[in-house]
C-alpha positions in Angstrom: -91.0 21.8 20.7 -89.8 24.8 18.3 -92.0 25.6 15.2 -90.2 24.5 12.1 -89.3 27.5 9.7 -90.0 26.1 6.3 -90.8 22.8 4.6 -87.8 20.5 4.8 -87.3 20.7 0.7 -87.0 24.4 0.9 -84.4 25.0 3.6 -81.9 22.5 5.2 -82.5 21.9 8.8 -79.8 23.3 11.4 -78.3 20.9 13.9 -80.5 21.9 16.6 -83.7 21.8 14.6 -82.5 18.1 13.2 -81.6 17.2 16.9 -85.2 18.1 18.0 -86.8 16.8 15.0 -84.9 13.3 15.4 -86.4 13.0 18.9 -89.8 13.5 17.7 -89.4 11.1 14.7 -88.0 8.5 17.1 -91.0 8.7 19.2 -93.1 8.1 16.1 -90.9 5.3 14.6 -92.4 2.6 16.9 -95.6 1.3 15.3 -97.5 1.3 18.4 -96.7 4.7 19.4 -97.3 5.8 15.7 -100.9 4.0 16.0 -101.4 5.6 19.3 -100.6 9.1 18.0 -102.8 8.6 15.2 -105.9 7.0 17.3 -105.5 10.2 19.7 -105.8 12.5 16.8 -108.7 11.2 15.3 -110.7 10.0 18.4 -114.3 11.9 18.9 -113.6 15.0 20.8 -109.8 15.1 20.0 -108.9 13.2 23.1 -108.8 9.6 24.6 -108.4 7.8 27.9 -106.1 5.1 28.5 -109.1 2.4 28.7 -110.1 3.7 25.2 -106.9 3.2 23.7 -106.1 0.0 25.1 -109.0 -1.6 23.6 -107.2 -1.1 20.1 -104.0 -3.2 21.1 -103.1 -6.7 22.2 -100.7 -5.1 24.6 -101.3 -4.4 28.7 -102.3 -1.1 29.9 -98.9 -0.3 31.4 -97.3 -0.9 28.1 -99.7 1.8 26.6 -98.9 4.2 29.3 -95.2 3.8 28.7 -95.9 4.5 24.9 -97.9 7.6 25.9 -95.2 8.7 28.2 -92.8 8.7 25.3 -95.3 10.7 23.0 -95.8 13.2 25.9 -92.1 13.6 26.5 -91.4 14.1 22.8 -94.1 16.9 23.0 -96.4 15.2 20.7 -99.3 14.9 23.2 -100.4 16.3 26.5 -102.3 14.3 29.2 -104.6 15.4 32.0 -105.7 13.2 34.9 -109.7 13.4 35.5 -110.5 11.3 38.5 -109.1 7.9 37.9 -108.7 8.2 34.2 -105.9 9.9 32.1 -106.9 11.6 29.1 -104.4 12.3 26.1 -104.7 14.8 23.1 -102.2 15.5 20.4 -100.8 19.0 20.7 -102.1 21.2 17.5 -98.4 22.8 17.4 -97.0 19.3 16.8 -99.3 18.7 14.1 -98.4 22.1 12.4 -94.8 21.6 12.8 -94.8 18.1 11.2 -97.2 19.4 8.5 -95.1 22.4 7.8 -91.9 20.4 7.5 -93.4 17.5 5.5 -95.3 19.9 3.1 -93.5 20.8 0.0 -93.4 24.6 -0.7 -95.3 25.0 -4.2 -93.5 28.3 -4.5 -90.2 26.8 -4.5 -91.1 23.9 -6.9 
């Protein structure tokens, strides 16, 4: 995932930036994935296992795993297998990119 240059309100996105960001926003547009992203980011220690996450939803573990795969493929999270469990954590660069893009530039106001 490429870093955002400046806030959206300061400089229009290029076609390439818009295409890359649309993929990210599409991944977050699903309520389960958005909630998963939020849960992982706020989990103690900054990471959560699939089993930790399943407890918060009324969907099956394979469904959660599918949603985590979409988040991972969009560059929003990283996952690591430890024994029989898979742990996910939010990529700091992803949060920084979204924050930079959505935070108004006060100097331009």
